[in-house]
C-alpha positions as CSV (number, residue, x, y, z in Angstrom):
1,M,11.8,0.3,-2.8
2,T,11.7,-3.1,-0.6
3,V,9.2,-2.0,1.5
4,L,7.4,0.1,-0.9
5,R,6.7,-3.9,-2.5
6,S,5.7,-5.1,1.3
7,L,3.1,-2.1,1.3
8,L,1.8,-3.0,-1.9
9,H,1.3,-6.5,-0.5
10,Q,-0.5,-5.7,2.4
11,V,-2.9,-3.5,0.8
12,R,-6.9,-3.2,1.6
13,Y,-9.1,-2.7,-1.2
14,E,-11.8,-0.2,-0.3
15,V,-15.4,-1.1,-2.2
16,L,-18.9,0.0,-2.2
17,P,-21.8,-2.3,-2.2
18,A,-23.2,-1.6,-5.3
19,R,-25.4,-4.8,-7.4
20,A,-21.9,-5.5,-9.5
21,T,-19.7,-5.4,-6.7
22,H,-19.4,-8.8,-5.6
23,D,-19.0,-10.3,-9.3
24,K,-16.2,-8.0,-10.0
25,V,-14.3,-8.7,-6.6
26,L,-14.4,-12.7,-7.3
27,A,-13.1,-11.5,-10.9
28,H,-10.2,-9.3,-10.2
29,V,-9.3,-9.3,-6.4
30,P,-6.8,-12.4,-5.4
31,R,-8.0,-14.0,-2.1
32,D,-4.9,-12.5,-0.1
33,V,-6.1,-8.5,-0.4
34,A,-8.6,-7.3,1.9
35,V,-11.5,-6.4,1.0
36,T,-13.4,-3.7,3.1
37,V,-16.8,-2.7,2.5
38,T,-18.2,0.6,2.8
39,A,-21.9,1.8,4.6
40,S,-24.2,5.0,3.3
41,P,-26.7,6.6,5.4
42,V,-29.1,6.2,2.6
43,K,-29.1,2.6,1.8
44,G,-28.4,1.6,5.7
45,L,-26.0,-1.3,7.1
46,E,-27.9,-4.1,5.5
47,P,-26.0,-3.8,2.0
48,T,-22.7,-3.7,3.7
49,L,-23.5,-7.0,5.7
50,D,-24.5,-8.7,3.0
51,L,-21.5,-8.0,0.8
52,A,-19.1,-8.7,3.5
53,T,-20.5,-11.8,4.6
54,R,-20.8,-13.6,1.1
55,L,-17.3,-12.2,0.2
56,A,-16.3,-13.9,3.3
57,S,-17.9,-16.9,2.3
58,H,-15.6,-17.1,-0.9
59,G,-12.7,-17.1,1.4
60,Y,-11.6,-13.2,1.1
61,R,-11.0,-11.3,4.8
62,T,-13.6,-9.0,4.6
63,V,-13.5,-5.7,6.7
64,P,-17.3,-4.3,7.0
65,H,-17.7,-0.6,8.0
66,L,-19.7,-0.1,10.8
67,P,-21.0,3.4,10.9
68,A,-21.8,4.2,15.0
69,R,-24.8,6.2,13.9
70,L,-26.5,3.8,11.9
71,L,-26.4,1.4,14.7
72,R,-30.0,1.6,16.6
73,D,-29.5,-0.1,19.9
74,G,-27.7,-2.7,21.9
75,A,-29.6,-5.3,20.6
76,H,-28.9,-4.0,16.8
77,V,-25.4,-4.2,17.8
78,A,-25.5,-7.6,19.0
79,E,-27.5,-9.0,16.2
80,V,-24.6,-7.3,13.6
81,V,-21.9,-9.4,15.8
82,H,-23.5,-12.5,15.6
83,R,-24.1,-12.3,12.1
84,L,-20.4,-11.4,11.3
85,R,-18.7,-13.7,13.8
86,E,-21.0,-16.7,12.1
87,A,-19.7,-15.8,8.7
88,G,-16.0,-15.5,10.0
89,V,-15.4,-11.9,9.9
90,D,-12.8,-11.0,12.8
91,D,-12.1,-7.4,11.6
92,I,-14.2,-4.4,11.5
93,F,-14.1,-0.4,10.4
94,V,-15.6,1.8,13.0
95,P,-16.3,5.4,11.9
96,A,-18.8,7.9,13.3
97,G,-20.6,7.6,9.8
98,D,-22.1,10.5,7.8
99,S,-25.5,10.3,8.8
100,D,-27.1,13.7,10.3
101,Q,-29.0,12.1,13.3
102,P,-27.9,9.3,15.1
103,A,-30.3,6.1,14.6
104,G,-29.7,5.1,17.9
105,P,-27.4,6.0,21.4
106,Y,-24.3,6.3,19.4
107,E,-23.4,9.7,18.5
108,G,-19.9,8.7,17.6
109,A,-17.6,6.1,17.4
110,L,-16.4,6.2,21.1
111,P,-19.7,4.8,22.4
112,L,-19.9,1.8,19.8
113,L,-16.4,0.8,20.4
114,R,-16.9,0.8,24.2
115,H,-19.9,-0.9,24.0
116,L,-18.0,-3.7,21.9
117,A,-15.4,-3.8,24.9
118,E,-18.4,-4.6,26.9
119,L,-19.6,-7.5,24.7
120,G,-16.1,-8.8,25.3
121,S,-14.1,-7.6,22.2
122,P,-15.5,-9.8,19.6
123,F,-13.6,-8.8,16.9
124,A,-9.7,-9.5,16.9
125,R,-9.1,-6.8,14.5
126,V,-10.6,-3.1,14.9
127,G,-9.8,0.1,12.7
128,I,-10.5,3.6,13.5
129,T,-10.2,6.4,11.5
130,G,-7.4,9.1,10.7
131,Y,-7.8,12.6,9.0
132,P,-4.5,13.8,7.3
133,E,-6.4,16.1,5.4
134,S,-8.8,18.1,7.4
135,H,-12.4,16.9,7.8
136,P,-15.0,19.1,6.2
137,L,-17.5,19.2,9.8
138,I,-14.5,18.8,12.3
139,D,-11.9,20.6,13.7
140,D,-8.2,19.1,12.7
141,D,-7.0,19.2,16.8
142,I,-10.4,17.1,17.9
143,T,-10.0,14.8,15.2
144,V,-6.6,13.7,16.8
145,Q,-7.8,13.7,20.1
146,A,-10.6,11.9,19.1
147,M,-7.8,9.1,17.4
148,W,-6.5,9.7,21.3
149,D,-9.8,9.0,22.7
150,K,-10.4,5.9,20.6
151,H,-6.8,4.1,20.4
152,A,-7.4,2.2,23.8
153,H,-10.5,0.1,21.7
154,A,-8.7,-0.4,18.4
155,T,-6.1,-2.3,17.1
156,Y,-5.3,-0.2,13.7
157,I,-5.8,3.3,12.1
158,V,-7.1,3.9,8.4
159,S,-6.2,7.4,7.5
160,N,-8.8,9.2,5.0
161,L,-7.8,10.3,1.4
162,C,-5.0,12.4,1.4
163,F,-3.2,13.7,-2.0
164,D,0.0,15.7,-0.3
165,A,3.0,13.8,0.9
166,R,3.9,16.6,3.0
167,V,0.6,16.6,4.8
168,L,0.8,13.2,5.1
169,G,4.0,13.2,6.7
170,E,3.2,16.0,9.1
171,W,0.0,14.2,10.1
172,V,1.9,11.2,11.0
173,S,4.0,12.8,13.0
174,R,1.8,14.6,14.9
175,V,-0.2,10.9,15.5
176,R,3.0,9.7,16.9
177,R,4.2,12.6,19.4
178,R,0.7,12.1,21.0
179,D,2.0,8.5,22.1
180,V,-0.7,6.8,19.4
181,T,1.3,3.6,18.4
182,L,-1.2,1.9,16.2
183,P,-0.1,0.6,13.1
184,V,-1.7,2.9,10.2
185,H,-3.0,2.0,6.7
186,V,-2.2,4.9,4.5
187,G,-5.3,6.0,2.6
188,V,-4.7,6.4,-1.3
189,A,-7.1,6.7,-4.0
190,G,-6.5,4.2,-6.8
191,P,-5.9,4.6,-10.6
192,V,-9.4,7.0,-10.8
193,E,-10.6,8.2,-13.6
194,R,-12.7,11.3,-13.1
195,T,-15.4,10.4,-15.2
196,K,-16.2,7.2,-13.6
197,L,-16.1,8.7,-10.2
198,L,-18.7,11.5,-11.0
199,A,-20.3,8.4,-12.7
200,M,-20.2,6.2,-9.2
201,A,-21.4,9.6,-7.2
202,A,-24.4,9.6,-9.2
203,K,-25.4,5.8,-8.7
204,I,-25.1,6.4,-5.1
205,G,-28.4,8.0,-5.4
206,V,-29.3,11.8,-5.6
207,G,-29.4,12.5,-2.1
208,E,-26.4,10.6,-1.4
209,S,-24.4,11.7,-4.3
210,T,-25.0,15.6,-3.7
211,R,-23.6,15.0,0.1
212,F,-20.6,12.9,-1.4
213,L,-19.8,15.6,-3.7
214,A,-20.1,19.0,-1.2
215,R,-18.0,16.9,1.2
216,H,-15.3,16.1,-0.9
217,A,-15.6,18.8,-3.6
218,S,-11.7,18.8,-3.4
219,W,-11.2,15.1,-4.4
220,F,-12.5,16.5,-7.9
221,L,-10.3,19.5,-8.1
222,R,-7.2,17.4,-7.9
223,F,-8.4,14.9,-10.4
224,A,-9.3,17.3,-12.7
225,A,-5.9,19.2,-12.5
226,P,-3.4,19.5,-15.3
227,G,-1.8,16.4,-15.6
228,G,-4.5,14.5,-13.5
229,Y,-4.2,12.2,-10.6
230,A,-1.6,9.4,-10.4
231,P,-1.0,7.4,-7.5
232,E,2.0,6.2,-8.1
233,R,3.4,9.9,-8.3
234,L,2.1,10.7,-4.3
235,L,3.8,7.0,-3.6
236,R,6.8,8.2,-4.6
237,R,7.1,11.5,-2.8
238,S,5.6,9.8,0.2
239,A,8.2,6.9,0.2
240,P,10.3,8.7,3.4
241,V,7.1,8.6,5.7
242,L,5.8,5.4,4.4
243,T,9.0,3.4,4.8
244,A,10.5,5.1,8.0
245,S,9.9,2.6,11.1
246,S,9.2,5.1,13.3
247,S,5.8,6.0,11.1
248,A,4.6,2.0,11.6
249,V,2.7,2.2,8.5
250,A,1.3,-1.4,8.1
251,G,0.0,-1.1,4.2
252,L,-2.0,1.0,1.9
253,H,-5.9,1.5,2.0
254,L,-6.6,1.4,-1.7
255,F,-10.0,3.4,-2.1
256,T,-10.8,1.8,-5.3
257,F,-14.6,4.0,-5.8
258,N,-15.3,0.5,-7.5
259,Q,-13.1,0.8,-10.2
260,I,-12.0,-2.5,-9.0
261,A,-10.0,-4.3,-12.0
262,E,-8.1,-1.0,-12.8
263,T,-7.1,-0.4,-9.3
264,E,-5.6,-4.4,-9.2
265,R,-4.1,-4.0,-12.6
266,W,-2.2,-0.7,-11.3
267,R,-0.8,-2.3,-8.3
268,R,0.3,-5.6,-10.4
269,R,2.4,-2.9,-12.9
270,M,3.6,-1.0,-9.8
271,L,4.9,-4.4,-8.2
272,D,6.6,-5.1,-11.6
273,R,8.3,-1.7,-11.9
274,L,9.3,-2.3,-8.5
275,G,11.0,-5.7,-9.2
276,E,8.6,-8.2,-8.3
């Protein structure tokens, strides 16, 4: 339980750059919790950069998502790097992104990671994606190979949502068998209410929410299942893999779906139960 308590201290809250997010974070998130800010192919990169830099000015360790497919060219990359570094941001997360067509020459995360390396690796920490459960568009073997290809340019892995402790354990084992030794931040959905999740998806925008729902239909089935979804159940069942030294789990990456106050209250309750 000591290890689980430590992981609940080493958390990252993933938020969406909506209109009220800034105030919600200030009201409910302690300064020692890292805040990662997603990016949307519909809204573009600007809302992400704006929220990340504003939160950084309040003392938060912010981690903006920089989807490769949203970056237009080398000049755009240099502009984004300069802006983030000026704001004191030293941690970024680099996915390929969900855009159907790339805005520039970066088809996936690897070309952008290589370009950042050519710029002198301007960020101390760089995260890449792992997929314990199948990616809706990419074969499992390809996602693991891609992780291997990218790991030389990254400092940590963030796993996408997983609802099955067995699947999570098998995935971590596969990653380690490939000699990928980067620490993993395990992606876990916070205490999400299904009705609020549907409302959040609708607020993203018609086109974007349709994409979101189509690619993540299984999430909604999990939340709607008898008994619903409870993050503490997943953590209990995943404890062996989360606490094993060979897994090199560095912390939890909590998907808040902008239910920020609810997520922080849940985390404090869990810490109390674990004897904080």
